[in-house]
C-alpha positions as CSV (number, residue, x, y, z in Angstrom):
1,M,21.4,-60.1,-34.8
2,A,19.4,-58.8,-37.7
3,L,19.7,-59.2,-41.4
4,G,23.0,-57.5,-41.4
5,G,24.5,-60.3,-39.4
6,L,23.1,-62.9,-41.9
7,A,24.5,-60.9,-44.8
8,F,27.9,-60.9,-43.1
9,A,27.7,-64.7,-42.6
10,F,26.9,-65.4,-46.2
11,F,29.2,-62.9,-47.9
12,S,32.3,-63.0,-45.9
13,P,34.5,-65.7,-44.5
14,S,32.9,-67.1,-41.3
15,S,34.0,-69.6,-38.7
16,P,31.9,-72.6,-37.6
17,V,31.3,-70.6,-34.3
18,V,29.7,-67.7,-36.3
19,A,27.5,-70.2,-38.2
20,K,26.5,-72.0,-34.9
21,N,25.6,-68.7,-33.3
22,L,23.4,-67.7,-36.3
23,I,21.7,-71.1,-36.2
24,D,21.1,-70.8,-32.4
25,E,19.7,-67.3,-32.8
26,K,17.4,-68.3,-35.6
27,E,16.0,-71.2,-33.6
28,E,15.5,-69.0,-30.5
29,E,13.7,-66.3,-32.6
30,T,11.5,-69.0,-34.2
31,R,10.5,-70.4,-30.8
32,R,9.8,-66.9,-29.4
33,H,7.4,-66.1,-32.3
34,L,5.7,-69.5,-32.2
35,I,5.4,-70.1,-28.5
36,V,2.3,-67.8,-28.3
37,K,0.2,-69.5,-31.0
38,I,1.2,-71.5,-33.9
39,P,-0.9,-70.5,-36.9
40,V,-2.7,-73.5,-38.4
41,M,-4.9,-73.5,-41.5
42,P,-8.6,-74.3,-40.8
43,G,-9.1,-78.0,-41.2
44,A,-5.4,-78.9,-41.0
45,D,-5.7,-80.7,-37.6
46,D,-8.5,-82.9,-38.8
47,F,-6.7,-83.6,-42.1
48,I,-3.5,-84.6,-40.3
49,K,-5.3,-87.0,-38.0
50,R,-7.3,-88.6,-40.7
51,A,-4.5,-88.9,-43.3
52,A,-2.2,-90.5,-40.7
53,Q,-4.7,-93.3,-40.3
54,K,-4.3,-94.3,-44.0
55,Y,-0.8,-93.0,-45.0
56,A,2.7,-93.0,-43.6
57,M,3.5,-89.3,-43.4
58,A,6.8,-87.4,-43.2
59,I,8.0,-83.8,-43.4
60,V,10.6,-82.5,-45.8
61,T,11.9,-79.1,-45.0
62,G,15.1,-77.0,-44.8
63,A,14.2,-76.2,-41.1
64,L,16.2,-77.6,-38.3
65,K,15.0,-80.9,-36.8
66,Q,14.6,-79.3,-33.4
67,E,12.4,-76.5,-34.9
68,V,10.1,-79.1,-36.6
69,F,9.8,-81.2,-33.5
70,F,9.1,-78.0,-31.4
71,I,6.1,-77.2,-33.7
72,L,4.9,-80.7,-34.0
73,D,5.0,-81.1,-30.2
74,Q,3.2,-77.8,-29.6
75,L,0.4,-79.0,-32.0
76,R,0.5,-82.5,-30.6
77,W,1.2,-83.9,-34.1
78,R,4.6,-85.5,-33.7
79,D,3.1,-89.1,-33.4
80,Y,1.4,-88.7,-36.8
81,F,4.7,-88.4,-38.7
82,L,7.5,-90.9,-39.2
């Protein structure tokens, strides 16, 4: 479902089923794009590992928990965050 589907979900009455389908579709699309290679800024890997030795780190985002865990697992960073 493209942007038209999202516009429908936000601007017209929708059921929990429609919302769940949109969430599932977004998650699948995210995974499909990131499965090949997750873009990481130069130096980020080293920074995360070094910072985690001194600080308790957490992620604040509007993304779904499963999406965040997927990315952290792919980068092998999950253990560095609370």
